[in-house]
DOMIVO-689262 format. One record per residue (C-alpha): residue in one letter; residue number from 0; x negated, y negated, z. Coordinates in steps of 0.1 Angstrom, whole numbers, plus 5000, padded with zeros to 4 digits. Example, Ala and Ser with C-alpha at 12.3 -4.5 7.8 and 13.67 -1.06 7.14 Angstrom:
2
+-----+-----+------+------+------+
| res |   n |   px |   py |   pz |
+-----+-----+------+------+------+
|   a |   0 | 4877 | 5045 | 5078 |
|   s |   1 | 4863 | 5011 | 5071 |
+-----+-----+------+------+------+
***
This chain:
86
+-----+-----+------+------+------+
| res |   n |   px |   py |   pz |
+-----+-----+------+------+------+
|   g |   0 | 4443 | 3835 | 5007 |
|   r |   1 | 4468 | 3806 | 5009 |
|   d |   2 | 4445 | 3781 | 4993 |
|   r |   3 | 4459 | 3755 | 4972 |
|   m |   4 | 4436 | 3742 | 4942 |
|   y |   5 | 4446 | 3710 | 4921 |
|   q |   6 | 4428 | 3703 | 4888 |
|   v |   7 | 4422 | 3663 | 4884 |
|   v |   8 | 4405 | 3644 | 4858 |
|   v |   9 | 4385 | 3615 | 4874 |
|   g |  10 | 4374 | 3587 | 4848 |
|   p |  11 | 4341 | 3570 | 4846 |
|   g |  12 | 4338 | 3546 | 4876 |
|   q |  13 | 4372 | 3557 | 4890 |
|   t |  14 | 4379 | 3568 | 4927 |
|   l |  15 | 4398 | 3598 | 4937 |
|   q |  16 | 4411 | 3596 | 4973 |
|   a |  17 | 4429 | 3629 | 4989 |
|   s |  18 | 4442 | 3637 | 5024 |
|   v |  19 | 4461 | 3664 | 5039 |
|   t |  20 | 4483 | 3660 | 5070 |
|   p |  21 | 4495 | 3693 | 5088 |
|   t |  22 | 4530 | 3698 | 5096 |
|   s |  23 | 4523 | 3725 | 5119 |
|   p |  24 | 4499 | 3718 | 5152 |
|   g |  25 | 4483 | 3752 | 5144 |
|   f |  26 | 4469 | 3745 | 5109 |
|   d |  27 | 4435 | 3734 | 5106 |
|   p |  28 | 4432 | 3721 | 5070 |
|   a |  29 | 4398 | 3716 | 5051 |
|   l |  30 | 4394 | 3697 | 5019 |
|   y |  31 | 4368 | 3700 | 4994 |
|   l |  32 | 4360 | 3689 | 4958 |
|   i |  33 | 4341 | 3708 | 4934 |
|   a |  34 | 4331 | 3703 | 4897 |
|   a |  35 | 4353 | 3724 | 4873 |
|   v |  36 | 4324 | 3734 | 4854 |
|   g |  37 | 4304 | 3745 | 4883 |
|   c |  38 | 4330 | 3766 | 4900 |
|   a |  39 | 4311 | 3799 | 4892 |
|   d |  40 | 4278 | 3785 | 4905 |
|   q |  41 | 4262 | 3805 | 4934 |
|   p |  42 | 4260 | 3789 | 4961 |
|   l |  43 | 4290 | 3766 | 4954 |
|   s |  44 | 4282 | 3730 | 4953 |
|   c |  45 | 4306 | 3706 | 4968 |
|   l |  46 | 4310 | 3670 | 4956 |
|   d |  47 | 4325 | 3660 | 4988 |
|   g |  48 | 4343 | 3677 | 5018 |
|   a |  49 | 4361 | 3671 | 5051 |
|   d |  50 | 4367 | 3697 | 5080 |
|   q |  51 | 4360 | 3676 | 5110 |
|   a |  52 | 4395 | 3669 | 5127 |
|   g |  53 | 4405 | 3705 | 5140 |
|   a |  54 | 4439 | 3720 | 5143 |
|   g |  55 | 4468 | 3696 | 5138 |
|   g |  56 | 4444 | 3669 | 5124 |
|   a |  57 | 4447 | 3652 | 5092 |
|   e |  58 | 4415 | 3653 | 5066 |
|   s |  59 | 4407 | 3629 | 5038 |
|   i |  60 | 4378 | 3628 | 5012 |
|   l |  61 | 4370 | 3598 | 4988 |
|   f |  62 | 4348 | 3604 | 4958 |
|   q |  63 | 4338 | 3578 | 4933 |
|   s |  64 | 4324 | 3591 | 4899 |
|   a |  65 | 4292 | 3577 | 4887 |
|   l |  66 | 4295 | 3593 | 4853 |
|   a |  67 | 4297 | 3577 | 4820 |
|   s |  68 | 4324 | 3602 | 4810 |
|   p |  69 | 4355 | 3619 | 4828 |
|   i |  70 | 4348 | 3648 | 4849 |
|   t |  71 | 4374 | 3676 | 4858 |
|   v |  72 | 4374 | 3685 | 4895 |
|   l |  73 | 4391 | 3709 | 4916 |
|   l |  74 | 4405 | 3696 | 4948 |
|   v |  75 | 4410 | 3727 | 4971 |
|   v |  76 | 4431 | 3726 | 5002 |
|   d |  77 | 4418 | 3753 | 5026 |
|   s |  78 | 4423 | 3765 | 5060 |
|   v |  79 | 4397 | 3779 | 5087 |
|   s |  80 | 4424 | 3808 | 5093 |
|   a |  81 | 4444 | 3826 | 5066 |
|   a |  82 | 4469 | 3837 | 5093 |
|   t |  83 | 4476 | 3799 | 5103 |
|   a |  84 | 4482 | 3781 | 5071 |
|   g |  85 | 4504 | 3752 | 5071 |
+-----+-----+------+------+------+
***
């Protein structure tokens, strides 16, 4: 698909805020955040996610690490439909 993935290291007690705003009214984005060490787990477990706004709407997430050491996460920008990626 046309997903985009970004690898981010979140330090102890730090907050990661991410948002996506479509440039096309037909694009319906979704954001989700998974731990990089758990990306092979089935079922996949999300640390946070957002898919509420519908086509043309912005999505955002806010994740605060409660860990004592850094965590590497994968921020995924996805779409409901592969045909309408923005």
